[in-house]
N, C-alpha and C positions, 0 to 999 in steps of 0.2 A: 603489657605494654610492647609495643613494637618498636623496634630501632632499626633505621634503614637509610640506605642511600637513595632510595627511590621515593615513591609518594604513596600516600595512602589512598585507597580506593575500594569500592564495594566488592572488588574479587577477593579481597583480603578476608572478608567475613560472609561466609555462605549464608544466603537468606536475607541479608541486608539490603540486597537489590530489590526486595519486596517493600522495604521500608523507606521513607525520604531520608536521604542524607544530608545531615546539618554539619557542615565543617566549620570549625571555630579555632582561630589562632589563639595560642596562649603563650605569652612571652614574660609573665611575671609582673606584669604592670596591673595596677589597679583597674585600668579600662580593660585589660584583657580578661581580668576576672569576672568583671560586669558581663562582658560579651559572652563567657562561659556559661554564667547563669541565665541569660537571656536565651542562649542556644538551648539549654536543657529545657527551659520552660516552653519554648517554642517546640521542641521535638515531642514534648509529651503532649501538646496538642494536635499534633498530626502525625502521632504514633511513628515517630522517626528515631533514627539512630544519631547520636553525636560523635563526631569524629573530632576530638581535641587534639590539635597539631602544634607541636613545640619544635621550631626549626633552631637548630645549633650548628654552629661551624668552629674551627680552629683557627684563630686569627692567623695570617701569615707571618706576622713578625713576632708576635708575642701570644702565649697562652696562658691560661689560669696555671699550668704547672711550671711557668717561668720561661726562661730563654730557650730550653729544649723542648720542643713541640713533642708532646705525648697525645696523641688522638684518643687514646684508650681513657686517660685521666681526663680530658676535656668531655667525652662522652658521658662517662660516670658522673662528673659533674653537673652535666646537663640534665641527666636523667635524675638525679638527685633533686635538683631545683625544681624540675617539672613535677616530681612527686610530691614535693613539700608544697608547691602552689595549689595542687589538686586537694591535698588534705587541708590547707587553710581555707579552701572554698566550701569542701563538702565534709570534712572530717573523716571519719573512718567509714562513713556510709557513702560511698560514691553511687551515683546512678547507675542501674543496671543497663541502661541505654547508651552509657559512656563508653567509648572505644578511644584508646590512648596511642599516640603516634609520635615518636621522637625521630625527626627527619634531619639528616645532613644538608646544609644548604643556606641559600640566602632566603630570609623569612618572605620577603613577597613573591618570589620564585617558587618556592614550597608551596605556599598558599595558592597561587595561581594554578599550578599543576594539581593540587588536591581539590580544585573547584570543578575539574572535569568529572562530569557526571553528577555532580552534588546538585541538590535542590536549592540550597542557599549556602553562601560563605558568611560566617559572622567574624568581624574583626573589631578590635577597641581602637579608640582614637586617643593618643596620648595628648594632643592638643599643644603641641610644641608652637613656638613663634614662628613667624615667616622666615627669618634668617636660618634658623635651624632647621627648618622643613625644607628649605632650598637646598642647604649644604648636605643634608642627610637624605633627604627624600622621605616620603611618607609611604609607609607600608599600606594603610588603609587607602591612600589615594591611588596607588599602583594596582591594588587589587580591584578597587571600584571601576578602574579604566580596562582592565584585561582579563578578570575572571570570566569562566566559562558559564556563569549562573549568576542570579541576583545577589547581591552584596548588601548585607546590613552592617552599618557602622555605629557601634554603642559607645557612648561617651561614659567616663567615670562616673560611679554612681556618688550623688551628692549626699553629705550627712544632713538628714533633715533637721537636725538640731542646730547646725552651723550654718 
């Protein structure tokens, strides 16, 4: 897994430029895990590589580590949550075509930068109501408007029994 201040790109993986780049945002939500599964299935169809991107940041007023901001603690916490999420989706057998990127920054900005040179950007949609979406913004909406490649928005998978 790479952790950086920059953004993922095909230059980080020699030879990946010969394969389609499928970038997917993973934030720990069920819809992002559905997007990750979709991205892997699609990449297998087109002989591509999947770049799973988890954006993290240290809040300005309060961090996971408390009132004293400790970026290393927050980075390690983000790394652990990202790994746990990937384990929840794939178990011990992560796909060979999967590349993992932990990137500092605003999720929509990180994903829009990561879309440069990608063949497709895949994001989940949480389905927040109108007020929450208006106040918080929508990562999927911003990506759809500003990404440098086509964007696929995946909804949370529904339980077929319920």
